[in-house]
RORO-916676 format. One line per field, with one value per residue (C-alpha): residue in one letter; residue number from 1; x, y, z. Coordinates in nm, 3 decimals. Layout:
# residues N
aa (a, ...)
i (NUM, ...)
xx (X, ...)
yy (Y, ...)
zz (Z, ...)
END
This chain:
# residues 112
aa (x, x, x, x, x, x, x, x, x, x, x, x, x, x, x, x, x, x, x, x, x, x, x, x, x, x, x, x, x, x, x, x, x, x, x, x, x, x, x, x, x, x, x, x, x, x, x, x, x, x, x, x, x, x, x, x, x, x, x, x, x, x, x, x, x, x, x, x, x, x, x, x, x, x, x, x, x, x, x, x, x, x, x, x, x, x, x, x, x, x, x, x, x, x, x, x, x, x, x, x, x, x, x, x, x, x, x, x, x, x, x, x)
i (1, 2, 3, 4, 5, 6, 7, 8, 9, 10, 11, 12, 13, 14, 15, 16, 17, 18, 19, 20, 21, 22, 23, 24, 25, 26, 27, 28, 29, 30, 31, 32, 33, 34, 35, 36, 37, 38, 39, 40, 41, 42, 43, 44, 45, 46, 47, 48, 49, 50, 51, 52, 53, 54, 55, 56, 57, 58, 59, 60, 61, 62, 63, 64, 65, 66, 67, 68, 69, 70, 71, 72, 73, 74, 75, 76, 77, 78, 79, 80, 81, 82, 83, 84, 85, 86, 87, 88, 89, 90, 91, 92, 93, 94, 95, 96, 97, 98, 99, 100, 101, 102, 103, 104, 105, 106, 107, 108, 109, 110, 111, 112)
xx (7.813, 8.230, 8.314, 8.592, 8.303, 8.135, 8.430, 8.483, 8.260, 8.483, 8.767, 8.709, 8.575, 8.870, 9.073, 8.850, 8.861, 9.273, 9.301, 9.105, 9.319, 9.660, 9.566, 9.405, 9.739, 9.895, 9.681, 9.763, 10.134, 10.112, 9.900, 10.173, 10.491, 10.296, 10.259, 10.647, 10.747, 10.568, 10.653, 11.007, 10.982, 10.819, 11.126, 11.341, 11.177, 11.144, 11.538, 11.509, 11.320, 11.500, 11.826, 11.659, 11.599, 11.944, 12.048, 11.833, 11.878, 12.252, 12.211, 12.014, 12.203, 11.927, 11.635, 11.387, 11.544, 11.527, 11.221, 11.119, 11.258, 11.087, 10.701, 10.784, 10.948, 10.673, 10.384, 10.553, 10.558, 10.249, 10.111, 10.356, 10.189, 9.809, 9.954, 10.073, 9.754, 9.593, 9.874, 9.793, 9.464, 9.434, 9.683, 9.445, 9.173, 9.306, 9.412, 9.123, 8.904, 9.190, 9.130, 8.700, 8.695, 8.854, 8.606, 8.285, 8.405, 8.353, 8.655, 8.577, 8.163, 8.136, 7.884, 7.866)
yy (5.873, 5.878, 6.243, 6.182, 6.151, 6.440, 6.691, 6.576, 6.788, 7.129, 6.938, 6.971, 7.340, 7.420, 7.248, 7.344, 7.736, 7.686, 7.562, 7.839, 8.115, 7.916, 7.926, 8.272, 8.419, 8.230, 8.464, 8.773, 8.728, 8.627, 8.961, 9.145, 8.945, 9.036, 9.425, 9.392, 9.294, 9.582, 9.854, 9.730, 9.755, 10.073, 10.206, 10.095, 10.283, 10.611, 10.608, 10.556, 10.861, 11.051, 10.958, 10.992, 11.364, 11.464, 11.346, 11.557, 11.888, 11.808, 11.765, 12.106, 12.434, 12.734, 12.731, 12.730, 12.363, 12.332, 12.457, 12.197, 11.934, 11.990, 12.040, 11.700, 11.547, 11.704, 11.631, 11.220, 11.269, 11.348, 11.025, 10.823, 10.916, 10.847, 10.548, 10.500, 10.597, 10.336, 10.103, 10.167, 10.109, 9.766, 9.652, 9.739, 9.595, 9.265, 9.253, 9.309, 9.089, 8.793, 8.852, 8.960, 8.619, 8.400, 8.553, 8.550, 8.127, 8.069, 8.036, 8.288, 8.226, 7.872, 7.804, 7.405)
zz (14.696, 14.836, 14.887, 14.610, 14.342, 14.460, 14.439, 14.061, 13.891, 14.075, 13.937, 13.629, 13.646, 13.789, 13.526, 13.218, 13.406, 13.472, 13.099, 12.946, 13.163, 12.986, 12.634, 12.698, 12.839, 12.507, 12.242, 12.433, 12.442, 12.094, 12.034, 12.220, 12.007, 11.723, 11.779, 11.908, 11.608, 11.420, 11.631, 11.625, 11.205, 11.267, 11.444, 11.205, 10.943, 11.154, 11.165, 10.803, 10.785, 10.974, 10.760, 10.403, 10.590, 10.688, 10.389, 10.161, 10.376, 10.343, 9.961, 9.901, 9.749, 9.802, 10.076, 9.843, 9.825, 10.216, 10.286, 10.037, 10.160, 10.510, 10.358, 10.204, 10.537, 10.718, 10.559, 10.523, 10.934, 10.968, 10.783, 10.936, 11.297, 11.182, 11.031, 11.432, 11.504, 11.375, 11.435, 11.780, 11.800, 11.625, 11.819, 12.164, 12.014, 11.882, 12.222, 12.408, 12.166, 12.265, 12.628, 12.592, 12.358, 12.651, 12.872, 12.598, 12.660, 12.967, 13.136, 13.401, 13.393, 13.403, 13.710, 13.653)
END
């Protein structure tokens, strides 16, 4: 058996691991891009929220109206914060699933 024939399985293994790593990086990058789009949309909704609250407060004619607008705004903002936490957890889980899925597909554990 020639030296080239003997090293062929190792070359194939290296290529498989490299391909798997490149695929994992593409999947993780896609997950980051998806999360980035969602967070950009979220920042736009944050600006819209504050703009609307400012408009409501400017239009109030009494202290009770202003307090009601603030209460509703605070409740809405708390809901947005809860949604942010949920979204952050989901984004993290998606990315970790991409990474761990690549590990479980064997790119780092293949030994034959």
